[in-house]
Predicted model as a PDB file, atoms N, CA, C, CB and O in Angstrom, pLDDT in the B-factor column:
MODEL        1                                                                  
ATOM      1  N   UNK A   1       0.620  -1.593   0.203  1.00 51.00           N  
ATOM      2  CA  UNK A   1      -0.117   0.101  -0.154  1.00 51.00           C  
ATOM      3  C   UNK A   1       0.677   0.983  -0.525  1.00 51.00           C  
ATOM      4  CB  UNK A   1      -0.782   0.911   1.006  1.00 51.00           C  
ATOM      5  O   UNK A   1       1.692   0.607  -1.111  1.00 51.00           O  
ATOM      6  N   UNK A   2       0.497   2.176  -0.339  1.00 55.00           N  
ATOM      7  CA  UNK A   2       1.212   3.760  -0.776  1.00 55.00           C  
ATOM      8  C   UNK A   2       0.293   4.488   0.164  1.00 55.00           C  
ATOM      9  CB  UNK A   2       1.062   4.424  -2.685  1.00 55.00           C  
ATOM     10  O   UNK A   2      -0.878   4.870   0.175  1.00 55.00           O  
ATOM     11  N   UNK A   3       1.998   4.521   1.430  1.00 58.00           N  
ATOM     12  CA  UNK A   3       1.265   5.628   2.158  1.00 58.00           C  
ATOM     13  C   UNK A   3       1.335   7.210   1.850  1.00 58.00           C  
ATOM     14  CB  UNK A   3       1.679   5.504   3.458  1.00 58.00           C  
ATOM     15  O   UNK A   3       2.339   7.647   1.288  1.00 58.00           O  
ATOM     16  N   UNK A   4       0.114   8.206   2.267  1.00 53.00           N  
ATOM     17  CA  UNK A   4       0.839   9.284   1.981  1.00 53.00           C  
ATOM     18  C   UNK A   4       2.474  10.334   2.121  1.00 53.00           C  
ATOM     19  CB  UNK A   4       0.104   9.659   2.327  1.00 53.00           C  
ATOM     20  O   UNK A   4       3.357   9.979   2.902  1.00 53.00           O  
ATOM     21  N   UNK A   5       2.575  11.201   1.517  1.00 60.00           N  
ATOM     22  CA  UNK A   5       3.485  11.818   2.595  1.00 60.00           C  
ATOM     23  C   UNK A   5       3.795  12.470   3.127  1.00 60.00           C  
ATOM     24  CB  UNK A   5       4.052  11.903   2.686  1.00 60.00           C  
ATOM     25  O   UNK A   5       4.866  12.817   3.624  1.00 60.00           O  
ATOM     26  N   UNK A   6       2.287  12.927   3.092  1.00 66.00           N  
ATOM     27  CA  UNK A   6       2.110  14.322   4.603  1.00 66.00           C  
ATOM     28  C   UNK A   6       0.752  14.004   5.110  1.00 66.00           C  
ATOM     29  CB  UNK A   6       2.051  16.431   4.051  1.00 66.00           C  
ATOM     30  O   UNK A   6       0.043  13.780   4.129  1.00 66.00           O  
ATOM     31  N   UNK A   7       0.184  13.904   6.046  1.00 66.00           N  
ATOM     32  CA  UNK A   7      -0.630  14.214   6.956  1.00 66.00           C  
ATOM     33  C   UNK A   7      -1.253  14.982   7.061  1.00 66.00           C  
ATOM     34  CB  UNK A   7      -0.367  14.255   7.667  1.00 66.00           C  
ATOM     35  O   UNK A   7      -1.560  15.452   8.156  1.00 66.00           O  
ATOM     36  N   UNK A   8      -1.877  15.596   5.413  1.00 66.00           N  
ATOM     37  CA  UNK A   8      -3.025  16.719   5.981  1.00 66.00           C  
ATOM     38  C   UNK A   8      -4.459  15.917   5.154  1.00 66.00           C  
ATOM     39  CB  UNK A   8      -2.626  18.820   5.277  1.00 66.00           C  
ATOM     40  O   UNK A   8      -4.209  15.084   4.283  1.00 66.00           O  
ATOM     41  N   UNK A   9      -5.546  16.159   5.413  1.00 70.00           N  
ATOM     42  CA  UNK A   9      -6.229  15.662   4.549  1.00 70.00           C  
ATOM     43  C   UNK A   9      -6.570  15.738   2.948  1.00 70.00           C  
ATOM     44  CB  UNK A   9      -6.934  15.804   5.053  1.00 70.00           C  
ATOM     45  O   UNK A   9      -7.568  16.450   2.837  1.00 70.00           O  
ATOM     46  N   UNK A  10      -6.087  15.237   1.546  1.00 70.00           N  
ATOM     47  CA  UNK A  10      -7.120  15.751   0.994  1.00 70.00           C  
ATOM     48  C   UNK A  10      -5.708  15.869  -0.168  1.00 70.00           C  
ATOM     49  CB  UNK A  10      -8.159  17.132   1.803  1.00 70.00           C  
ATOM     50  O   UNK A  10      -5.903  16.264  -1.317  1.00 70.00           O  
ATOM     51  N   UNK A  11      -4.393  15.493   0.294  1.00 71.00           N  
ATOM     52  CA  UNK A  11      -2.899  16.241   0.342  1.00 71.00           C  
ATOM     53  C   UNK A  11      -2.437  14.027  -0.968  1.00 71.00           C  
ATOM     54  CB  UNK A  11      -1.792  16.708   3.207  1.00 71.00           C  
ATOM     55  O   UNK A  11      -2.438  12.806  -0.811  1.00 71.00           O  
ATOM     56  N   UNK A  12      -2.122  15.308  -2.213  1.00 68.00           N  
ATOM     57  CA  UNK A  12      -2.263  13.867  -3.533  1.00 68.00           C  
ATOM     58  C   UNK A  12      -0.992  13.055  -3.114  1.00 68.00           C  
ATOM     59  CB  UNK A  12      -2.054  14.430  -5.643  1.00 68.00           C  
ATOM     60  O   UNK A  12      -0.886  11.895  -3.511  1.00 68.00           O  
ATOM     61  N   UNK A  13       0.077  13.674  -2.249  1.00 67.00           N  
ATOM     62  CA  UNK A  13       1.136  13.660  -1.957  1.00 67.00           C  
ATOM     63  C   UNK A  13       0.991  11.487  -1.859  1.00 67.00           C  
ATOM     64  CB  UNK A  13       1.447  14.912  -0.502  1.00 67.00           C  
ATOM     65  O   UNK A  13      -0.004  10.842  -1.527  1.00 67.00           O  
ATOM     66  N   UNK A  14       2.452  10.915  -2.310  1.00 61.00           N  
ATOM     67  CA  UNK A  14       2.503   9.712  -2.335  1.00 61.00           C  
ATOM     68  C   UNK A  14       3.510   8.879  -2.136  1.00 61.00           C  
ATOM     69  CB  UNK A  14       2.140   9.499  -3.137  1.00 61.00           C  
ATOM     70  O   UNK A  14       3.641   8.362  -3.246  1.00 61.00           O  
ATOM     71  N   UNK A  15       4.545   8.277  -1.227  1.00 54.00           N  
ATOM     72  CA  UNK A  15       5.433   7.824  -1.958  1.00 54.00           C  
ATOM     73  C   UNK A  15       6.042   8.083  -2.413  1.00 54.00           C  
ATOM     74  CB  UNK A  15       5.379   7.451  -2.423  1.00 54.00           C  
ATOM     75  O   UNK A  15       7.080   8.733  -2.291  1.00 54.00           O  
ATOM     76  N   UNK A  16       5.265   7.380  -3.442  1.00 50.00           N  
ATOM     77  CA  UNK A  16       6.263   6.396  -5.162  1.00 50.00           C  
ATOM     78  C   UNK A  16       6.873   7.982  -5.283  1.00 50.00           C  
ATOM     79  CB  UNK A  16       4.840   5.521  -7.345  1.00 50.00           C  
ATOM     80  O   UNK A  16       8.085   8.164  -5.394  1.00 50.00           O  
ATOM     81  N   UNK A  17       5.683   9.364  -5.241  1.00 51.00           N  
ATOM     82  CA  UNK A  17       6.909  10.053  -7.148  1.00 51.00           C  
ATOM     83  C   UNK A  17       7.743  11.175  -5.324  1.00 51.00           C  
ATOM     84  CB  UNK A  17       5.175  12.068  -9.686  1.00 51.00           C  
ATOM     85  O   UNK A  17       7.360  12.120  -4.634  1.00 51.00           O  
ATOM     86  N   UNK A  18       9.209  10.049  -5.355  1.00 60.00           N  
ATOM     87  CA  UNK A  18       9.682  10.947  -4.660  1.00 60.00           C  
ATOM     88  C   UNK A  18      10.886  11.651  -5.645  1.00 60.00           C  
ATOM     89  CB  UNK A  18      10.101  10.316  -3.296  1.00 60.00           C  
ATOM     90  O   UNK A  18      11.058  11.055  -6.709  1.00 60.00           O  
ATOM     91  N   UNK A  19      11.633  12.704  -5.438  1.00 67.00           N  
ATOM     92  CA  UNK A  19      12.496  13.337  -5.944  1.00 67.00           C  
ATOM     93  C   UNK A  19      13.662  12.970  -5.603  1.00 67.00           C  
ATOM     94  CB  UNK A  19      12.338  14.410  -5.801  1.00 67.00           C  
ATOM     95  O   UNK A  19      13.806  12.863  -4.385  1.00 67.00           O  
ATOM     96  N   UNK A  20      14.817  12.666  -6.421  1.00 77.00           N  
ATOM     97  CA  UNK A  20      15.309  12.388  -6.898  1.00 77.00           C  
ATOM     98  C   UNK A  20      17.372  13.842  -7.190  1.00 77.00           C  
ATOM     99  CB  UNK A  20      14.021  11.934  -7.763  1.00 77.00           C  
ATOM    100  O   UNK A  20      17.985  14.402  -8.099  1.00 77.00           O  
ATOM    101  N   UNK A  21      17.452  13.642  -5.562  1.00 83.00           N  
ATOM    102  CA  UNK A  21      18.095  15.495  -5.001  1.00 83.00           C  
ATOM    103  C   UNK A  21      18.961  14.818  -5.546  1.00 83.00           C  
ATOM    104  CB  UNK A  21      18.361  16.426  -3.198  1.00 83.00           C  
ATOM    105  O   UNK A  21      18.470  14.858  -6.675  1.00 83.00           O  
ATOM    106  N   UNK A  22      20.115  14.052  -5.701  1.00 88.00           N  
ATOM    107  CA  UNK A  22      21.708  13.398  -5.166  1.00 88.00           C  
ATOM    108  C   UNK A  22      21.831  13.906  -6.553  1.00 88.00           C  
ATOM    109  CB  UNK A  22      22.176  11.426  -4.631  1.00 88.00           C  
ATOM    110  O   UNK A  22      22.083  15.111  -6.561  1.00 88.00           O  
ATOM    111  N   UNK A  23      21.724  13.323  -7.830  1.00 90.00           N  
ATOM    112  CA  UNK A  23      22.215  13.767  -9.060  1.00 90.00           C  
ATOM    113  C   UNK A  23      22.476  15.052  -9.377  1.00 90.00           C  
ATOM    114  CB  UNK A  23      21.514  13.422  -9.886  1.00 90.00           C  
ATOM    115  O   UNK A  23      23.537  15.519  -9.791  1.00 90.00           O  
ATOM    116  N   UNK A  24      21.195  15.734  -9.108  1.00 91.00           N  
ATOM    117  CA  UNK A  24      21.794  17.423  -8.958  1.00 91.00           C  
ATOM    118  C   UNK A  24      21.979  17.805  -8.944  1.00 91.00           C  
ATOM    119  CB  UNK A  24      22.054  18.165  -8.833  1.00 91.00           C  
ATOM    120  O   UNK A  24      22.125  18.657  -9.820  1.00 91.00           O  
ATOM    121  N   UNK A  25      22.609  17.740  -6.680  1.00 92.00           N  
ATOM    122  CA  UNK A  25      22.734  18.420  -6.415  1.00 92.00           C  
ATOM    123  C   UNK A  25      24.500  17.833  -6.670  1.00 92.00           C  
ATOM    124  CB  UNK A  25      21.860  18.832  -5.385  1.00 92.00           C  
ATOM    125  O   UNK A  25      25.401  18.672  -6.664  1.00 92.00           O  
ATOM    126  N   UNK A  26      24.864  16.086  -6.916  1.00 94.00           N  
ATOM    127  CA  UNK A  26      25.960  16.510  -7.302  1.00 94.00           C  
ATOM    128  C   UNK A  26      26.799  16.134  -9.088  1.00 94.00           C  
ATOM    129  CB  UNK A  26      26.654  16.003  -6.108  1.00 94.00           C  
ATOM    130  O   UNK A  26      27.836  15.617  -9.504  1.00 94.00           O  
ATOM    131  N   UNK A  27      25.400  16.865  -9.724  1.00 95.00           N  
ATOM    132  CA  UNK A  27      26.056  17.854 -11.004  1.00 95.00           C  
ATOM    133  C   UNK A  27      26.087  19.212 -10.848  1.00 95.00           C  
ATOM    134  CB  UNK A  27      25.309  17.765 -12.316  1.00 95.00           C  
ATOM    135  O   UNK A  27      26.782  19.733 -11.721  1.00 95.00           O  
ATOM    136  N   UNK A  28      25.649  19.921 -10.144  1.00 94.00           N  
ATOM    137  CA  UNK A  28      26.060  21.448  -9.304  1.00 94.00           C  
ATOM    138  C   UNK A  28      27.553  21.099  -8.872  1.00 94.00           C  
ATOM    139  CB  UNK A  28      24.930  21.875  -7.649  1.00 94.00           C  
ATOM    140  O   UNK A  28      28.466  21.208  -9.691  1.00 94.00           O  
ATOM    141  N   UNK A  29      27.739  20.754  -7.802  1.00 95.00           N  
ATOM    142  CA  UNK A  29      28.909  20.924  -8.001  1.00 95.00           C  
ATOM    143  C   UNK A  29      30.126  19.755  -8.093  1.00 95.00           C  
ATOM    144  CB  UNK A  29      29.061  21.730  -7.146  1.00 95.00           C  
ATOM    145  O   UNK A  29      30.915  19.339  -7.245  1.00 95.00           O  
ATOM    146  N   UNK A  30      29.888  19.379  -9.673  1.00 96.00           N  
ATOM    147  CA  UNK A  30      30.707  19.279 -10.838  1.00 96.00           C  
ATOM    148  C   UNK A  30      31.206  20.264 -11.678  1.00 96.00           C  
ATOM    149  CB  UNK A  30      30.184  18.627 -11.545  1.00 96.00           C  
ATOM    150  O   UNK A  30      32.332  20.590 -12.054  1.00 96.00           O  
ATOM    151  N   UNK A  31      29.738  20.769 -11.933  1.00 96.00           N  
ATOM    152  CA  UNK A  31      29.291  22.299 -12.849  1.00 96.00           C  
ATOM    153  C   UNK A  31      30.133  23.380 -12.217  1.00 96.00           C  
ATOM    154  CB  UNK A  31      27.441  22.868 -12.678  1.00 96.00           C  
ATOM    155  O   UNK A  31      30.459  24.157 -13.115  1.00 96.00           O  
ATOM    156  N   UNK A  32      30.492  23.660 -11.364  1.00 94.00           N  
ATOM    157  CA  UNK A  32      30.979  24.866 -10.173  1.00 94.00           C  
ATOM    158  C   UNK A  32      33.087  24.475  -9.603  1.00 94.00           C  
ATOM    159  CB  UNK A  32      29.443  24.463  -8.212  1.00 94.00           C  
ATOM    160  O   UNK A  32      34.004  25.295  -9.555  1.00 94.00           O  
ATOM    161  N   UNK A  33      33.130  22.715  -9.235  1.00 95.00           N  
ATOM    162  CA  UNK A  33      33.878  22.875  -9.693  1.00 95.00           C  
ATOM    163  C   UNK A  33      35.059  22.807 -10.986  1.00 95.00           C  
ATOM    164  CB  UNK A  33      33.805  22.754  -9.114  1.00 95.00           C  
ATOM    165  O   UNK A  33      36.266  22.588 -10.887  1.00 95.00           O  
ATOM    166  N   UNK A  34      34.422  23.016 -11.941  1.00 96.00           N  
ATOM    167  CA  UNK A  34      35.195  22.899 -13.250  1.00 96.00           C  
ATOM    168  C   UNK A  34      35.076  25.022 -13.589  1.00 96.00           C  
ATOM    169  CB  UNK A  34      34.056  21.441 -14.758  1.00 96.00           C  
ATOM    170  O   UNK A  34      35.945  25.679 -14.161  1.00 96.00           O  
ATOM    171  N   UNK A  35      33.828  25.540 -13.043  1.00 96.00           N  
ATOM    172  CA  UNK A  35      34.740  26.885 -13.134  1.00 96.00           C  
ATOM    173  C   UNK A  35      35.283  27.502 -11.829  1.00 96.00           C  
ATOM    174  CB  UNK A  35      33.909  28.038 -13.793  1.00 96.00           C  
ATOM    175  O   UNK A  35      35.749  28.640 -11.776  1.00 96.00           O  
ATOM    176  N   UNK A  36      35.211  26.879 -11.053  1.00 94.00           N  
ATOM    177  CA  UNK A  36      36.324  26.953 -10.826  1.00 94.00           C  
ATOM    178  C   UNK A  36      37.768  26.266  -9.761  1.00 94.00           C  
ATOM    179  CB  UNK A  36      36.038  27.867 -10.764  1.00 94.00           C  
ATOM    180  O   UNK A  36      38.165  26.665  -8.667  1.00 94.00           O  
ATOM    181  N   UNK A  37      38.199  25.281 -10.503  1.00 93.00           N  
ATOM    182  CA  UNK A  37      39.177  24.916 -10.848  1.00 93.00           C  
ATOM    183  C   UNK A  37      39.831  24.760  -9.988  1.00 93.00           C  
ATOM    184  CB  UNK A  37      39.593  25.414 -11.560  1.00 93.00           C  
ATOM    185  O   UNK A  37      40.053  23.602  -9.635  1.00 93.00           O  
ATOM    186  N   UNK A  38      40.542  26.089  -9.140  1.00 95.00           N  
ATOM    187  CA  UNK A  38      41.640  25.697  -7.962  1.00 95.00           C  
ATOM    188  C   UNK A  38      40.776  25.566  -6.245  1.00 95.00           C  
ATOM    189  CB  UNK A  38      43.033  27.237  -7.941  1.00 95.00           C  
ATOM    190  O   UNK A  38      41.169  25.013  -5.218  1.00 95.00           O  
ATOM    191  N   UNK A  39      39.510  26.326  -6.532  1.00 95.00           N  
ATOM    192  CA  UNK A  39      39.196  25.710  -5.262  1.00 95.00           C  
ATOM    193  C   UNK A  39      38.959  24.954  -4.772  1.00 95.00           C  
ATOM    194  CB  UNK A  39      38.762  25.856  -4.859  1.00 95.00           C  
ATOM    195  O   UNK A  39      38.001  24.446  -5.355  1.00 95.00           O  
ATOM    196  N   UNK A  40      39.198  24.433  -3.977  1.00 96.00           N  
ATOM    197  CA  UNK A  40      39.047  23.520  -2.489  1.00 96.00           C  
ATOM    198  C   UNK A  40      37.467  22.317  -2.899  1.00 96.00           C  
ATOM    199  CB  UNK A  40      38.555  25.058  -0.688  1.00 96.00           C  
ATOM    200  O   UNK A  40      36.584  23.049  -3.344  1.00 96.00           O  
ATOM    201  N   UNK A  41      37.112  21.232  -2.865  1.00 95.00           N  
ATOM    202  CA  UNK A  41      36.369  20.021  -3.516  1.00 95.00           C  
ATOM    203  C   UNK A  41      34.686  20.522  -2.118  1.00 95.00           C  
ATOM    204  CB  UNK A  41      37.654  17.818  -3.236  1.00 95.00           C  
ATOM    205  O   UNK A  41      33.472  20.722  -2.102  1.00 95.00           O  
ATOM    206  N   UNK A  42      36.073  20.462  -1.110  1.00 96.00           N  
ATOM    207  CA  UNK A  42      36.136  20.269  -0.079  1.00 96.00           C  
ATOM    208  C   UNK A  42      35.259  21.612   0.247  1.00 96.00           C  
ATOM    209  CB  UNK A  42      37.489  19.973   0.380  1.00 96.00           C  
ATOM    210  O   UNK A  42      34.048  21.393   0.274  1.00 96.00           O  
ATOM    211  N   UNK A  43      35.607  22.795   0.469  1.00 96.00           N  
ATOM    212  CA  UNK A  43      34.716  23.583   0.733  1.00 96.00           C  
ATOM    213  C   UNK A  43      33.714  24.657  -0.045  1.00 96.00           C  
ATOM    214  CB  UNK A  43      35.275  24.006   1.401  1.00 96.00           C  
ATOM    215  O   UNK A  43      33.022  25.620   0.289  1.00 96.00           O  
ATOM    216  N   UNK A  44      34.049  23.898  -1.355  1.00 95.00           N  
ATOM    217  CA  UNK A  44      32.683  23.769  -1.845  1.00 95.00           C  
ATOM    218  C   UNK A  44      31.073  22.776  -1.622  1.00 95.00           C  
ATOM    219  CB  UNK A  44      33.078  23.595  -2.914  1.00 95.00           C  
ATOM    220  O   UNK A  44      29.875  23.054  -1.566  1.00 95.00           O  
ATOM    221  N   UNK A  45      31.816  21.673  -1.555  1.00 95.00           N  
ATOM    222  CA  UNK A  45      30.589  20.673  -0.705  1.00 95.00           C  
ATOM    223  C   UNK A  45      30.527  21.631   0.647  1.00 95.00           C  
ATOM    224  CB  UNK A  45      31.187  18.650  -0.233  1.00 95.00           C  
ATOM    225  O   UNK A  45      29.493  21.393   1.270  1.00 95.00           O  
ATOM    226  N   UNK A  46      31.243  22.519   1.195  1.00 96.00           N  
ATOM    227  CA  UNK A  46      30.861  22.363   2.559  1.00 96.00           C  
ATOM    228  C   UNK A  46      29.231  23.442   1.849  1.00 96.00           C  
ATOM    229  CB  UNK A  46      32.317  23.145   4.107  1.00 96.00           C  
ATOM    230  O   UNK A  46      28.177  23.000   2.306  1.00 96.00           O  
ATOM    231  N   UNK A  47      29.092  24.418   1.078  1.00 95.00           N  
ATOM    232  CA  UNK A  47      29.095  26.329   0.760  1.00 95.00           C  
ATOM    233  C   UNK A  47      27.752  25.748   0.654  1.00 95.00           C  
ATOM    234  CB  UNK A  47      30.048  27.480  -0.857  1.00 95.00           C  
ATOM    235  O   UNK A  47      26.745  26.116   1.260  1.00 95.00           O  
ATOM    236  N   UNK A  48      27.947  24.122  -0.788  1.00 95.00           N  
ATOM    237  CA  UNK A  48      26.484  23.513  -0.277  1.00 95.00           C  
ATOM    238  C   UNK A  48      25.436  22.990   0.301  1.00 95.00           C  
ATOM    239  CB  UNK A  48      26.268  23.269  -0.373  1.00 95.00           C  
ATOM    240  O   UNK A  48      24.214  23.054   0.168  1.00 95.00           O  
ATOM    241  N   UNK A  49      26.205  22.448   0.986  1.00 95.00           N  
ATOM    242  CA  UNK A  49      25.879  22.261   2.407  1.00 95.00           C  
ATOM    243  C   UNK A  49      25.571  23.125   3.357  1.00 95.00           C  
ATOM    244  CB  UNK A  49      26.678  21.763   2.899  1.00 95.00           C  
ATOM    245  O   UNK A  49      25.416  22.943   4.565  1.00 95.00           O  
ATOM    246  N   UNK A  50      25.526  23.695   2.973  1.00 96.00           N  
ATOM    247  CA  UNK A  50      25.068  25.375   3.553  1.00 96.00           C  
ATOM    248  C   UNK A  50      24.265  25.612   2.857  1.00 96.00           C  
ATOM    249  CB  UNK A  50      26.004  26.657   3.535  1.00 96.00           C  
ATOM    250  O   UNK A  50      23.142  25.369   3.300  1.00 96.00           O  
ATOM    251  N   UNK A  51      24.320  26.062   1.755  1.00 95.00           N  
ATOM    252  CA  UNK A  51      22.676  26.429   1.331  1.00 95.00           C  
ATOM    253  C   UNK A  51      21.542  25.510   1.245  1.00 95.00           C  
ATOM    254  CB  UNK A  51      22.600  26.936   0.015  1.00 95.00           C  
ATOM    255  O   UNK A  51      20.431  26.016   1.402  1.00 95.00           O  
ATOM    256  N   UNK A  52      21.635  23.935   0.969  1.00 94.00           N  
ATOM    257  CA  UNK A  52      21.339  23.334   1.722  1.00 94.00           C  
ATOM    258  C   UNK A  52      20.264  23.950   2.088  1.00 94.00           C  
ATOM    259  CB  UNK A  52      22.150  23.068   2.434  1.00 94.00           C  
ATOM    260  O   UNK A  52      19.154  24.284   1.673  1.00 94.00           O  
ATOM    261  N   UNK A  53      21.439  24.032   3.668  1.00 95.00           N  
ATOM    262  CA  UNK A  53      20.107  23.663   4.827  1.00 95.00           C  
ATOM    263  C   UNK A  53      19.740  24.728   4.880  1.00 95.00           C  
ATOM    264  CB  UNK A  53      20.280  23.085   6.363  1.00 95.00           C  
ATOM    265  O   UNK A  53      18.577  24.490   5.206  1.00 95.00           O  
ATOM    266  N   UNK A  54      19.830  26.385   4.783  1.00 95.00           N  
ATOM    267  CA  UNK A  54      19.706  27.860   4.180  1.00 95.00           C  
ATOM    268  C   UNK A  54      17.815  26.859   3.908  1.00 95.00           C  
ATOM    269  CB  UNK A  54      21.243  28.594   2.287  1.00 95.00           C  
ATOM    270  O   UNK A  54      16.931  26.526   4.697  1.00 95.00           O  
ATOM    271  N   UNK A  55      17.974  26.738   2.535  1.00 94.00           N  
ATOM    272  CA  UNK A  55      16.576  27.061   1.540  1.00 94.00           C  
ATOM    273  C   UNK A  55      15.848  25.650   2.393  1.00 94.00           C  
ATOM    274  CB  UNK A  55      16.833  26.890  -0.775  1.00 94.00           C  
ATOM    275  O   UNK A  55      14.629  25.822   2.366  1.00 94.00           O  
ATOM    276  N   UNK A  56      16.250  24.131   3.243  1.00 93.00           N  
ATOM    277  CA  UNK A  56      15.550  23.713   4.101  1.00 93.00           C  
ATOM    278  C   UNK A  56      15.611  24.148   5.291  1.00 93.00           C  
ATOM    279  CB  UNK A  56      15.626  22.725   4.107  1.00 93.00           C  
ATOM    280  O   UNK A  56      16.112  23.306   6.036  1.00 93.00           O  
ATOM    281  N   UNK A  57      15.232  25.385   5.958  1.00 94.00           N  
ATOM    282  CA  UNK A  57      15.034  25.742   7.194  1.00 94.00           C  
ATOM    283  C   UNK A  57      13.541  26.560   6.604  1.00 94.00           C  
ATOM    284  CB  UNK A  57      16.441  26.646   7.999  1.00 94.00           C  
ATOM    285  O   UNK A  57      12.396  26.738   7.019  1.00 94.00           O  
ATOM    286  N   UNK A  58      14.491  26.971   5.183  1.00 93.00           N  
ATOM    287  CA  UNK A  58      13.435  28.097   4.605  1.00 93.00           C  
ATOM    288  C   UNK A  58      11.348  28.186   4.042  1.00 93.00           C  
ATOM    289  CB  UNK A  58      14.304  28.333   3.266  1.00 93.00           C  
ATOM    290  O   UNK A  58      10.290  28.815   3.996  1.00 93.00           O  
ATOM    291  N   UNK A  59      12.317  26.648   3.692  1.00 91.00           N  
ATOM    292  CA  UNK A  59      10.930  25.806   3.188  1.00 91.00           C  
ATOM    293  C   UNK A  59       9.972  25.299   4.561  1.00 91.00           C  
ATOM    294  CB  UNK A  59      11.482  24.211   2.218  1.00 91.00           C  
ATOM    295  O   UNK A  59       8.751  25.275   4.411  1.00 91.00           O  
ATOM    296  N   UNK A  60      10.631  24.856   6.029  1.00 91.00           N  
ATOM    297  CA  UNK A  60       9.975  24.413   6.569  1.00 91.00           C  
ATOM    298  C   UNK A  60       8.630  26.048   7.728  1.00 91.00           C  
ATOM    299  CB  UNK A  60      11.143  23.258   7.223  1.00 91.00           C  
ATOM    300  O   UNK A  60       7.515  26.308   8.180  1.00 91.00           O  
ATOM    301  N   UNK A  61      10.227  26.580   7.501  1.00 92.00           N  
ATOM    302  CA  UNK A  61       9.282  27.677   8.049  1.00 92.00           C  
ATOM    303  C   UNK A  61       8.130  28.271   6.596  1.00 92.00           C  
ATOM    304  CB  UNK A  61      10.485  29.147   8.737  1.00 92.00           C  
ATOM    305  O   UNK A  61       7.290  28.951   7.186  1.00 92.00           O  
ATOM    306  N   UNK A  62       7.812  28.289   5.229  1.00 93.00           N  
ATOM    307  CA  UNK A  62       7.074  28.253   4.856  1.00 93.00           C  
ATOM    308  C   UNK A  62       5.631  27.158   4.719  1.00 93.00           C  
ATOM    309  CB  UNK A  62       7.671  28.569   4.278  1.00 93.00           C  
ATOM    310  O   UNK A  62       4.464  27.175   4.326  1.00 93.00           O  
ATOM    311  N   UNK A  63       6.685  26.212   5.365  1.00 86.00           N  
ATOM    312  CA  UNK A  63       5.369  25.123   5.328  1.00 86.00           C  
ATOM    313  C   UNK A  63       4.007  25.413   6.339  1.00 86.00           C  
ATOM    314  CB  UNK A  63       5.993  23.544   5.846  1.00 86.00           C  
ATOM    315  O   UNK A  63       2.778  25.371   6.279  1.00 86.00           O  
ATOM    316  N   UNK A  64       5.467  25.842   7.624  1.00 89.00           N  
ATOM    317  CA  UNK A  64       4.516  26.181   9.189  1.00 89.00           C  
ATOM    318  C   UNK A  64       3.579  26.830   8.666  1.00 89.00           C  
ATOM    319  CB  UNK A  64       5.178  27.168  10.536  1.00 89.00           C  
ATOM    320  O   UNK A  64       2.451  26.445   8.359  1.00 89.00           O  
ATOM    321  N   UNK A  65       4.236  28.217   8.523  1.00 91.00           N  
ATOM    322  CA  UNK A  65       2.737  29.163   8.139  1.00 91.00           C  
ATOM    323  C   UNK A  65       2.067  29.029   7.757  1.00 91.00           C  
ATOM    324  CB  UNK A  65       2.488  29.957   7.640  1.00 91.00           C  
ATOM    325  O   UNK A  65       0.963  29.388   8.168  1.00 91.00           O  
ATOM    326  N   UNK A  66       2.341  28.244   6.414  1.00 86.00           N  
ATOM    327  CA  UNK A  66       0.880  27.847   5.019  1.00 86.00           C  
ATOM    328  C   UNK A  66       0.510  26.836   6.149  1.00 86.00           C  
ATOM    329  CB  UNK A  66       1.334  26.904   2.840  1.00 86.00           C  
ATOM    330  O   UNK A  66      -0.616  27.256   6.416  1.00 86.00           O  
ATOM    331  N   UNK A  67       0.764  25.523   7.193  1.00 83.00           N  
ATOM    332  CA  UNK A  67      -0.462  25.299   7.897  1.00 83.00           C  
ATOM    333  C   UNK A  67      -0.776  26.195   9.120  1.00 83.00           C  
ATOM    334  CB  UNK A  67      -0.461  23.941   8.318  1.00 83.00           C  
ATOM    335  O   UNK A  67       0.249  25.745   9.631  1.00 83.00           O  
ATOM    336  N   UNK A  68      -1.008  26.619   9.590  1.00 88.00           N  
ATOM    337  CA  UNK A  68      -1.649  27.916  10.444  1.00 88.00           C  
ATOM    338  C   UNK A  68      -1.859  28.422   9.586  1.00 88.00           C  
ATOM    339  CB  UNK A  68      -0.999  28.803  11.424  1.00 88.00           C  
ATOM    340  O   UNK A  68      -2.378  27.580   8.853  1.00 88.00           O  
ATOM    341  N   UNK A  69      -1.829  29.107   9.210  1.00 86.00           N  
ATOM    342  CA  UNK A  69      -3.648  30.027   8.582  1.00 86.00           C  
ATOM    343  C   UNK A  69      -3.925  28.828   7.687  1.00 86.00           C  
ATOM    344  CB  UNK A  69      -3.612  32.045   7.289  1.00 86.00           C  
ATOM    345  O   UNK A  69      -4.034  29.153   6.504  1.00 86.00           O  
ATOM    346  N   UNK A  70      -4.019  27.986   7.846  1.00 75.00           N  
ATOM    347  CA  UNK A  70      -5.709  26.870   7.487  1.00 75.00           C  
ATOM    348  C   UNK A  70      -6.448  26.959   8.248  1.00 75.00           C  
ATOM    349  CB  UNK A  70      -5.794  25.285   7.440  1.00 75.00           C  
ATOM    350  O   UNK A  70      -7.508  26.342   8.154  1.00 75.00           O  
TER     351      UNK A  70                                                      
ENDMDL                                                                          
END                                                                             
């Protein structure tokens, strides 16, 4: 049985429809590395990690605000 991805009533999100972000992130890191060949790869990954954390927090806040408004 396919379980909903969230608990909101009527939400059509299902677990079988996942977004695979890893290839997109890896591709982005590869492209940034090519554009900045002298940059340390670990530094690029740290920056990307920080950006993803910030974006995750922003999405969470948006979700909570929208949930509270309903």
